[in-house]
TIZAPA-624854 format. One record per residue (C-alpha): residue in three letters; x, y, z; residue number from 1. Coordinates in Angstrom, 3 decimals, m for minus. Last residue first. Layout:
N
[ALA, [X, Y, Z], NUM],
...
This chain:
421
[GLN, [m10.800, m31.373, m21.382], 421],
[GLN, [m11.801, m34.282, m19.166], 420],
[ARG, [m10.491, m34.043, m15.599], 419],
[ASN, [m7.385, m36.094, m14.443], 418],
[TYR, [m5.012, m33.021, m13.990], 417],
[ILE, [m7.475, m30.669, m12.125], 416],
[ALA, [m9.058, m33.286, m9.754], 415],
[SER, [m5.551, m35.030, m9.563], 414],
[VAL, [m4.280, m31.826, m8.086], 413],
[SER, [m6.985, m31.655, m5.279], 412],
[LYS, [m6.861, m35.148, m4.109], 411],
[ARG, [m3.069, m35.723, m4.635], 410],
[GLY, [m2.098, m32.707, m2.670], 409],
[GLY, [0.735, m34.556, m0.718], 408],
[GLY, [2.096, m36.026, m3.779], 407],
[ILE, [2.065, m32.663, m5.580], 406],
[VAL, [3.569, m30.830, m2.650], 405],
[VAL, [5.524, m33.281, m0.769], 404],
[VAL, [6.764, m35.563, m3.335], 403],
[ALA, [7.146, m32.740, m5.948], 402],
[SER, [9.092, m30.734, m3.275], 401],
[VAL, [11.509, m33.460, m2.602], 400],
[ALA, [12.446, m33.592, m6.236], 399],
[CYS, [13.045, m29.843, m6.405], 398],
[LEU, [15.226, m29.979, m3.277], 397],
[LEU, [17.250, m32.684, m5.175], 396],
[LEU, [17.453, m30.528, m8.100], 395],
[ALA, [18.958, m27.422, m6.110], 394],
[SER, [21.432, m29.642, m4.224], 393],
[MET, [22.636, m31.251, m7.353], 392],
[LEU, [23.160, m27.822, m9.182], 391],
[VAL, [25.223, m26.446, m6.352], 390],
[LEU, [27.282, m29.731, m5.988], 389],
[ARG, [28.046, m29.393, m9.710], 388],
[GLU, [29.257, m25.826, m9.578], 387],
[PRO, [31.979, m26.606, m6.920], 386],
[MET, [31.073, m24.539, m3.704], 385],
[PHE, [32.114, m21.296, m2.098], 384],
[LEU, [32.108, m18.655, m4.894], 383],
[THR, [29.638, m20.688, m6.887], 382],
[LEU, [27.260, m20.300, m3.960], 381],
[LEU, [26.831, m16.568, m4.893], 380],
[GLY, [25.800, m17.188, m8.450], 379],
[ALA, [23.655, m20.087, m7.470], 378],
[ILE, [21.897, m18.036, m4.952], 377],
[LEU, [21.092, m15.180, m7.421], 376],
[GLU, [19.958, m17.540, m10.114], 375],
[GLY, [17.771, m19.591, m7.921], 374],
[GLY, [16.285, m16.867, m6.194], 373],
[LEU, [15.396, m15.321, m9.583], 372],
[ALA, [13.959, m18.485, m10.865], 371],
[GLY, [11.787, m18.949, m7.751], 370],
[ILE, [10.589, m15.414, m7.801], 369],
[THR, [9.815, m15.658, m11.431], 368],
[ASN, [7.798, m18.910, m10.966], 367],
[ILE, [5.697, m17.307, m8.315], 366],
[MET, [5.223, m14.208, m10.460], 365],
[GLY, [4.226, m16.348, m13.528], 364],
[PHE, [1.553, m18.146, m11.539], 363],
[VAL, [0.303, m14.770, m10.288], 362],
[GLY, [0.139, m13.365, m13.774], 361],
[ASN, [m1.248, m16.670, m15.192], 360],
[PHE, [m4.008, m16.788, m12.722], 359],
[ARG, [m4.887, m13.087, m13.293], 358],
[GLY, [m4.861, m13.356, m16.987], 357],
[LYS, [m6.909, m16.501, m16.952], 356],
[LYS, [m9.553, m15.130, m14.778], 355],
[GLU, [m12.175, m14.046, m17.540], 354],
[ASP, [m11.395, m17.117, m19.440], 353],
[PRO, [m12.236, m19.441, m16.532], 352],
[VAL, [m9.316, m21.513, m15.377], 351],
[TYR, [m9.742, m25.324, m15.962], 350],
[SER, [m8.790, m25.441, m19.686], 349],
[GLN, [m5.678, m23.400, m18.889], 348],
[THR, [m4.695, m25.543, m15.952], 347],
[ALA, [m4.990, m29.014, m17.616], 346],
[SER, [m3.489, m28.141, m20.858], 345],
[ILE, [m0.583, m26.339, m19.067], 344],
[ARG, [0.164, m29.084, m16.636], 343],
[ILE, [m0.208, m32.213, m19.014], 342],
[THR, [1.628, m30.706, m21.844], 341],
[TYR, [4.383, m29.292, m19.739], 340],
[SER, [5.113, m32.423, m17.733], 339],
[THR, [5.034, m34.651, m20.961], 338],
[VAL, [7.499, m32.261, m22.680], 337],
[GLY, [9.842, m32.209, m19.705], 336],
[GLY, [9.748, m36.125, m19.387], 335],
[LEU, [10.846, m36.685, m22.730], 334],
[GLY, [13.519, m33.957, m22.552], 333],
[ASN, [14.813, m35.264, m19.256], 332],
[LEU, [15.107, m38.781, m20.807], 331],
[PHE, [17.226, m37.458, m23.663], 330],
[CYS, [19.077, m35.191, m21.006], 329],
[LEU, [19.895, m38.453, m19.150], 328],
[ILE, [21.146, m40.186, m22.289], 327],
[MET, [23.214, m37.095, m23.264], 326],
[MET, [24.968, m36.913, m20.051], 325],
[PHE, [25.592, m40.654, m20.248], 324],
[PRO, [27.472, m40.080, m23.586], 323],
[ILE, [29.299, m37.088, m21.905], 322],
[PRO, [30.822, m38.856, m19.014], 321],
[LEU, [28.930, m38.485, m15.722], 320],
[PHE, [29.032, m36.156, m12.774], 319],
[LEU, [27.083, m33.378, m14.709], 318],
[TYR, [24.128, m35.777, m15.068], 317],
[PHE, [23.503, m36.048, m11.196], 316],
[ALA, [20.735, m33.398, m10.307], 315],
[GLU, [19.452, m33.434, m13.935], 314],
[PHE, [18.244, m36.934, m13.860], 313],
[LEU, [17.015, m36.733, m10.276], 312],
[SER, [14.847, m33.632, m11.167], 311],
[ILE, [13.552, m35.350, m14.239], 310],
[LEU, [12.534, m38.353, m12.178], 309],
[ILE, [10.642, m36.547, m9.473], 308],
[TYR, [8.386, m34.359, m11.770], 307],
[VAL, [8.067, m37.314, m14.308], 306],
[ALA, [6.595, m39.598, m11.593], 305],
[LEU, [4.143, m36.947, m10.467], 304],
[ALA, [2.992, m36.147, m14.022], 303],
[ILE, [2.481, m39.680, m14.882], 302],
[GLY, [0.325, m40.332, m11.772], 301],
[TYR, [m1.753, m37.074, m12.299], 300],
[ARG, [m2.367, m37.890, m16.047], 299],
[LEU, [m3.415, m41.510, m15.824], 298],
[HIS, [m7.165, m40.914, m15.219], 297],
[ALA, [m7.455, m38.763, m18.275], 296],
[PRO, [m5.951, m41.319, m20.778], 295],
[ILE, [m3.037, m39.419, m22.531], 294],
[LYS, [m3.985, m38.626, m26.002], 293],
[LEU, [m1.755, m40.002, m28.804], 292],
[LYS, [m1.006, m38.062, m32.055], 291],
[TYR, [m0.186, m34.692, m30.841], 290],
[HIS, [1.388, m36.112, m27.682], 289],
[LEU, [3.647, m38.387, m29.626], 288],
[GLY, [4.856, m35.549, m31.947], 287],
[GLY, [5.615, m33.482, m28.592], 286],
[GLY, [7.535, m36.356, m27.264], 285],
[ILE, [9.632, m36.678, m30.338], 284],
[ALA, [10.453, m32.965, m30.466], 283],
[ARG, [11.205, m33.130, m26.651], 282],
[ALA, [13.350, m35.925, m27.055], 281],
[VAL, [15.381, m34.217, m29.879], 280],
[LEU, [15.639, m31.069, m27.684], 279],
[ALA, [16.919, m33.189, m24.815], 278],
[SER, [19.597, m34.699, m27.139], 277],
[GLY, [20.590, m31.104, m28.129], 276],
[TRP, [21.280, m30.622, m24.414], 275],
[VAL, [24.449, m32.740, m24.600], 274],
[LEU, [25.569, m31.566, m27.945], 273],
[MET, [24.722, m27.908, m27.433], 272],
[TYR, [26.836, m27.984, m24.166], 271],
[ILE, [29.713, m29.712, m25.880], 270],
[TYR, [29.542, m26.943, m28.599], 269],
[GLU, [29.558, m24.346, m25.640], 268],
[GLY, [32.586, m26.007, m24.228], 267],
[ASN, [34.932, m25.550, m27.166], 266],
[ALA, [37.570, m27.164, m24.933], 265],
[PHE, [35.750, m28.585, m21.979], 264],
[THR, [35.562, m27.603, m18.255], 263],
[SER, [35.149, m23.890, m18.312], 262],
[LYS, [32.781, m23.504, m21.127], 261],
[PHE, [30.751, m26.473, m19.887], 260],
[TYR, [30.384, m25.197, m16.357], 259],
[PRO, [29.622, m21.573, m17.511], 258],
[LEU, [26.652, m23.005, m19.734], 257],
[THR, [25.395, m24.985, m16.911], 256],
[ILE, [25.573, m23.117, m13.694], 255],
[VAL, [23.582, m19.939, m14.112], 254],
[SER, [20.527, m21.550, m16.194], 253],
[SER, [20.651, m24.653, m13.777], 252],
[VAL, [20.280, m22.458, m10.753], 251],
[GLY, [17.336, m20.633, m12.239], 250],
[MET, [15.981, m24.036, m13.398], 249],
[ALA, [16.129, m25.395, m9.782], 248],
[PHE, [14.189, m22.358, m8.516], 247],
[SER, [11.744, m22.620, m11.410], 246],
[SER, [11.007, m26.058, m10.135], 245],
[PHE, [10.526, m24.932, m6.617], 244],
[GLY, [7.932, m22.279, m7.788], 243],
[PHE, [6.563, m24.894, m10.024], 242],
[TYR, [5.608, m26.924, m6.817], 241],
[VAL, [3.951, m23.955, m5.389], 240],
[ALA, [1.917, m23.251, m8.432], 239],
[ILE, [0.786, m26.722, m8.729], 238],
[ALA, [m0.368, m26.824, m4.955], 237],
[LEU, [m2.218, m23.554, m5.537], 236],
[LEU, [m3.943, m24.827, m8.575], 235],
[GLY, [m5.036, m27.942, m6.702], 234],
[LYS, [m6.113, m25.898, m3.610], 233],
[GLU, [m8.225, m23.395, m5.607], 232],
[SER, [m9.234, m20.685, m3.055], 231],
[TYR, [m5.622, m19.530, m2.706], 230],
[LEU, [m5.413, m19.079, m6.418], 229],
[TYR, [m8.718, m17.075, m6.578], 228],
[GLN, [m7.551, m14.909, m3.636], 227],
[PHE, [m4.347, m14.054, m5.349], 226],
[GLY, [m6.161, m13.125, m8.438], 225],
[GLU, [m8.656, m11.286, m6.527], 224],
[LYS, [m5.893, m9.064, m5.024], 223],
[THR, [m4.633, m8.240, m8.570], 222],
[ASP, [m8.310, m7.131, m9.577], 221],
[LYS, [m8.562, m4.834, m6.645], 220],
[PHE, [m5.057, m3.495, m7.434], 219],
[MET, [m6.097, m2.967, m10.958], 218],
[GLN, [m9.263, m1.362, m10.003], 217],
[ARG, [m7.530, 1.089, m7.717], 216],
[ILE, [m5.283, 2.141, m10.676], 215],
[HIS, [m8.281, 2.384, m13.190], 214],
[GLY, [m10.329, 4.561, m10.852], 213],
[LEU, [m13.013, 2.949, m8.465], 212],
[ASP, [m16.566, 4.193, m8.069], 211],
[LYS, [m17.855, 2.328, m11.166], 210],
[SER, [m16.660, m1.069, m9.771], 209],
[ALA, [m15.967, m3.364, m12.746], 208],
[THR, [m17.868, m6.670, m12.815], 207],
[LEU, [m20.029, m5.804, m15.882], 206],
[LYS, [m17.033, m4.622, m17.648], 205],
[GLN, [m15.595, m8.064, m17.185], 204],
[SER, [m18.275, m9.634, m19.385], 203],
[GLU, [m17.443, m7.064, m22.255], 202],
[ILE, [m13.698, m7.810, m22.008], 201],
[TYR, [m14.335, m11.723, m21.891], 200],
[GLN, [m15.809, m11.537, m25.404], 199],
[GLU, [m12.383, m11.065, m27.071], 198],
[ASP, [m13.569, m11.453, m30.684], 197],
[LYS, [m10.779, m13.431, m32.487], 196],
[ARG, [m9.795, m11.726, m35.856], 195],
[ILE, [m6.001, m12.256, m35.923], 194],
[GLN, [m4.570, m10.011, m38.709], 193],
[THR, [m2.496, m7.830, m36.333], 192],
[GLU, [m0.597, m10.987, m35.384], 191],
[MET, [1.006, m11.213, m38.850], 190],
[ILE, [2.456, m7.713, m38.520], 189],
[ALA, [3.562, m8.458, m35.103], 188],
[ALA, [5.466, m11.564, m36.198], 187],
[VAL, [7.141, m9.908, m39.092], 186],
[ALA, [8.391, m7.066, m36.776], 185],
[PHE, [9.639, m9.508, m34.254], 184],
[CYS, [11.530, m11.341, m36.920], 183],
[ILE, [13.111, m8.228, m38.403], 182],
[SER, [14.403, m7.200, m35.068], 181],
[ASN, [15.858, m10.640, m34.439], 180],
[VAL, [17.898, m10.247, m37.799], 179],
[PHE, [19.262, m6.938, m36.414], 178],
[LEU, [20.240, m8.604, m33.265], 177],
[LEU, [22.013, m11.293, m35.011], 176],
[PRO, [23.930, m8.592, m37.120], 175],
[ALA, [25.037, m6.802, m34.047], 174],
[MET, [26.451, m9.775, m32.134], 173],
[GLY, [29.426, m10.843, m34.148], 172],
[ILE, [30.124, m12.118, m37.792], 171],
[ARG, [31.831, m15.354, m37.404], 170],
[ASN, [31.779, m16.468, m33.619], 169],
[TYR, [28.319, m15.157, m33.348], 168],
[LEU, [27.199, m16.811, m36.571], 167],
[PHE, [28.455, m20.245, m35.253], 166],
[THR, [26.856, m19.810, m31.911], 165],
[SER, [23.601, m18.604, m33.451], 164],
[ILE, [23.475, m21.658, m35.752], 163],
[PRO, [24.139, m23.865, m32.786], 162],
[ILE, [21.301, m22.204, m30.909], 161],
[MET, [18.818, m21.927, m33.788], 160],
[VAL, [17.714, m25.487, m33.334], 159],
[ALA, [16.379, m24.071, m30.035], 158],
[SER, [13.397, m22.811, m32.103], 157],
[PHE, [12.479, m26.383, m32.807], 156],
[THR, [11.882, m27.011, m29.047], 155],
[GLU, [9.507, m24.016, m28.795], 154],
[LEU, [7.751, m25.356, m31.832], 153],
[VAL, [7.455, m28.739, m30.128], 152],
[SER, [6.096, m27.352, m26.916], 151],
[ALA, [3.420, m25.328, m28.731], 150],
[ILE, [2.511, m28.177, m30.904], 149],
[SER, [1.954, m30.397, m27.842], 148],
[TYR, [m0.039, m27.469, m26.340], 147],
[ALA, [m2.463, m27.475, m29.159], 146],
[LYS, [m2.799, m31.279, m29.207], 145],
[GLN, [m3.497, m31.448, m25.412], 144],
[TYR, [m5.984, m28.799, m25.641], 143],
[ASN, [m7.932, m29.931, m28.678], 142],
[GLY, [m11.224, m31.259, m27.219], 141],
[GLU, [m13.001, m27.729, m27.788], 140],
[SER, [m11.264, m25.494, m30.132], 139],
[ILE, [m8.064, m23.605, m29.006], 138],
[LEU, [m8.044, m19.869, m30.073], 137],
[LEU, [m9.002, m18.806, m26.597], 136],
[PRO, [m6.279, m20.929, m25.011], 135],
[TYR, [m3.685, m18.711, m26.771], 134],
[PHE, [m4.934, m15.443, m25.310], 133],
[SER, [m3.987, m16.044, m21.492], 132],
[GLU, [m0.739, m17.576, m22.328], 131],
[TYR, [0.035, m14.796, m24.746], 130],
[ALA, [m0.942, m11.960, m22.684], 129],
[VAL, [0.964, m13.298, m19.666], 128],
[MET, [3.903, m14.045, m21.713], 127],
[TYR, [3.774, m10.576, m23.285], 126],
[ILE, [3.899, m8.855, m19.784], 125],
[SER, [6.784, m10.814, m18.615], 124],
[GLU, [8.822, m10.387, m22.021], 123],
[ILE, [8.305, m6.641, m21.914], 122],
[SER, [9.641, m6.344, m18.361], 121],
[GLY, [12.515, m8.556, m19.260], 120],
[LEU, [13.434, m6.625, m22.233], 119],
[ILE, [13.497, m3.513, m20.114], 118],
[PHE, [15.670, m5.087, m17.405], 117],
[CYS, [18.044, m6.347, m20.189], 116],
[TYR, [18.418, m2.828, m21.357], 115],
[ILE, [19.195, m1.632, m17.883], 114],
[LEU, [21.754, m4.466, m17.591], 113],
[PHE, [23.259, m3.187, m20.980], 112],
[LEU, [23.423, 0.349, m19.552], 111],
[PRO, [25.657, m1.041, m16.647], 110],
[PHE, [27.722, m3.312, m19.130], 109],
[SER, [28.526, m0.317, m21.518], 108],
[PHE, [29.250, m1.005, m25.112], 107],
[TRP, [29.970, 1.077, m28.127], 106],
[GLY, [31.519, m0.331, m31.264], 105],
[ILE, [29.280, 1.376, m33.954], 104],
[PHE, [27.646, m1.882, m34.719], 103],
[LEU, [26.961, m2.535, m31.053], 102],
[VAL, [24.704, 0.546, m30.793], 101],
[VAL, [23.047, m0.194, m34.200], 100],
[ALA, [22.182, m3.764, m33.064], 99],
[MET, [20.870, m2.433, m29.745], 98],
[LEU, [18.503, m0.035, m31.407], 97],
[LEU, [17.238, m2.736, m33.657], 96],
[TYR, [16.686, m5.117, m30.830], 95],
[LEU, [14.610, m2.308, m29.081], 94],
[GLY, [12.518, m1.406, m32.171], 93],
[ALA, [11.602, m5.094, m32.831], 92],
[SER, [10.755, m5.506, m29.201], 91],
[ILE, [8.300, m2.436, m29.357], 90],
[PHE, [6.662, m4.077, m32.520], 89],
[ASP, [6.338, m7.430, m30.615], 88],
[LEU, [4.976, m5.466, m27.596], 87],
[THR, [2.055, m4.016, m29.723], 86],
[TYR, [1.390, m7.398, m31.228], 85],
[ILE, [0.627, m9.117, m27.977], 84],
[THR, [m0.973, m6.309, m26.258], 83],
[LYS, [m3.611, m5.831, m29.105], 82],
[LYS, [m4.413, m9.478, m28.898], 81],
[ARG, [m4.701, m9.489, m25.095], 80],
[SER, [m7.344, m6.793, m25.304], 79],
[PHE, [m8.239, m5.186, m21.957], 78],
[ARG, [m10.232, m6.236, m18.899], 77],
[ASP, [m8.486, m9.631, m18.007], 76],
[LEU, [m5.226, m8.181, m19.450], 75],
[ILE, [m5.133, m5.498, m16.565], 74],
[ALA, [m5.089, m7.973, m13.810], 73],
[GLY, [m2.479, m10.081, m15.584], 72],
[SER, [m0.364, m6.932, m16.239], 71],
[PHE, [m0.384, m6.387, m12.596], 70],
[VAL, [0.708, m9.826, m11.578], 69],
[PRO, [2.942, m10.378, m14.535], 68],
[MET, [5.021, m7.161, m13.968], 67],
[ILE, [5.880, m7.725, m10.341], 66],
[ILE, [8.397, m10.698, m10.422], 65],
[GLN, [9.146, m10.784, m14.040], 64],
[PRO, [10.996, m7.361, m13.503], 63],
[LEU, [13.854, m9.332, m11.899], 62],
[THR, [14.365, m11.992, m14.561], 61],
[TYR, [16.239, m9.937, m17.163], 60],
[MET, [18.352, m8.393, m14.380], 59],
[SER, [18.852, m11.853, m12.985], 58],
[ILE, [20.174, m13.181, m16.244], 57],
[TYR, [22.994, m10.453, m16.485], 56],
[LEU, [23.619, m10.667, m12.707], 55],
[ALA, [24.117, m14.477, m12.892], 54],
[PHE, [26.710, m13.836, m15.874], 53],
[LEU, [28.462, m11.321, m13.508], 52],
[LEU, [28.680, m14.111, m10.914], 51],
[THR, [29.901, m16.629, m13.291], 50],
[SER, [32.646, m14.375, m14.570], 49],
[GLY, [34.484, m14.025, m17.796], 48],
[SER, [32.922, m10.743, m18.214], 47],
[ILE, [33.140, m9.868, m21.850], 46],
[ASP, [33.255, m13.537, m23.194], 45],
[LEU, [30.593, m14.605, m20.755], 44],
[VAL, [28.266, m11.682, m21.690], 43],
[MET, [28.884, m12.321, m25.397], 42],
[LEU, [28.149, m15.950, m24.994], 41],
[SER, [25.035, m15.125, m23.259], 40],
[LEU, [23.968, m12.574, m25.823], 39],
[ALA, [24.588, m15.366, m28.523], 38],
[PHE, [22.082, m17.524, m26.735], 37],
[GLY, [19.422, m14.856, m26.924], 36],
[SER, [20.137, m13.742, m30.515], 35],
[MET, [19.342, m17.132, m32.167], 34],
[ALA, [16.505, m18.018, m29.671], 33],
[ASN, [14.918, m14.561, m30.110], 32],
[GLY, [14.826, m14.876, m33.991], 31],
[LEU, [13.437, m18.395, m33.961], 30],
[MET, [10.922, m17.502, m31.288], 29],
[SER, [9.735, m14.504, m33.118], 28],
[VAL, [9.053, m16.358, m36.357], 27],
[VAL, [7.487, m19.453, m34.618], 26],
[SER, [5.226, m17.243, m32.504], 25],
[GLY, [3.930, m15.633, m35.718], 24],
[LEU, [3.203, m19.064, m37.135], 23],
[THR, [1.185, m20.213, m34.122], 22],
[LEU, [m0.694, m16.941, m33.903], 21],
[ILE, [m1.616, m17.075, m37.612], 20],
[THR, [m2.643, m20.760, m37.464], 19],
[PHE, [m4.742, m20.423, m34.348], 18],
[ASP, [m6.503, m17.386, m36.068], 17],
[ARG, [m7.223, m19.246, m39.124], 16],
[THR, [m8.341, m22.473, m37.595], 15],
[TRP, [m6.004, m25.469, m37.232], 14],
[LEU, [m7.515, m27.155, m34.284], 13],
[PRO, [m10.784, m28.279, m36.192], 12],
[ASN, [m13.786, m28.602, m34.083], 11],
[ALA, [m16.707, m29.569, m36.356], 10],
[SER, [m14.400, m31.923, m38.393], 9],
[GLN, [m13.388, m33.811, m35.248], 8],
[ASN, [m17.100, m33.967, m34.268], 7],
[THR, [m17.976, m35.309, m37.780], 6],
[LYS, [m15.055, m37.883, m37.588], 5],
[LYS, [m16.258, m39.186, m34.133], 4],
[GLN, [m19.967, m39.490, m35.561], 3],
[ARG, [m18.746, m41.507, m38.423], 2],
[MET, [m16.925, m43.961, m36.055], 1],
């Protein structure tokens, strides 16, 4: 028992750098959640069209197809830390610019779509940098705890959604964007204080081809990212399944909010009530994962069951009365945080530090292709099919993919999920 306590004290999770990055993420996530949902409401209020709403989401998603792949290759050779705080400073400026534009009463939907494309580009690069840098700050043996914290904090940021709805209806969009700008600036200032030495940069210099320029080296590293994923059958199966999962999420993002707004009076509040139960569940589940470690030999079986069940829950919940919607969303939230914690702690502890950028970039590209496909297809299918049937079809496809890809790849996937971290 004494030895166990000594080991825990020798590897504390809440180091200085981990705390700074976590707190900085909280600040930026809170501001982004508040303005992001309000932007969705603004687009629906202006356009009144599910198809245009899908176009708005797609323009944010589109750059995330290519950007993660190339940025992942670059970020395996350059500072992920500097990338994170630089992009946060740029985001602060962009949100301030949009706040000023809306404050003077000028709005152009085509230019707004370009603005969303730029924000999506920044977000895609940022996420690769963050996801590749974050595990470097986690001490040995603390991966599940760290990612349970990340999941809970992301869940708590969604608390800003009802606040943003209230403020959007009261004061409009411009002040919310101004607050978001401040949040990003504060986060960036905090992140400049991280001291982590990124040792992978020096090791990667040894592998760089001296006869290649920066552009050719980037393409070479990008190709190696795909080759690495293809050579790892377990990682490949996980990436393929989450491509299908992202497709279903893309469909859901286009269908859900417009469905509630068109079906119920004050539908955005019903939407928040229903999905609020999932957020509560994610917070509870994250707390449990922080306290209780899932036995290594059970992770694969739990993950596969969760993948199937949460797809089935979301496939049928819109056909039920609101109380039953809330129950299924609660179960979906518990399953979702479990899925996230198992998957990301396993993969990020498995992939070598010098390959994390490339892996996360390729993984992000696959997810984005799935999400963008879901968004565009959902927008088109709603012209011919009821929204609930579109969502049900996508989620049933996701459930089948879990059985075929994750279930069929049991040996290789379980070798990653069930390993000691």
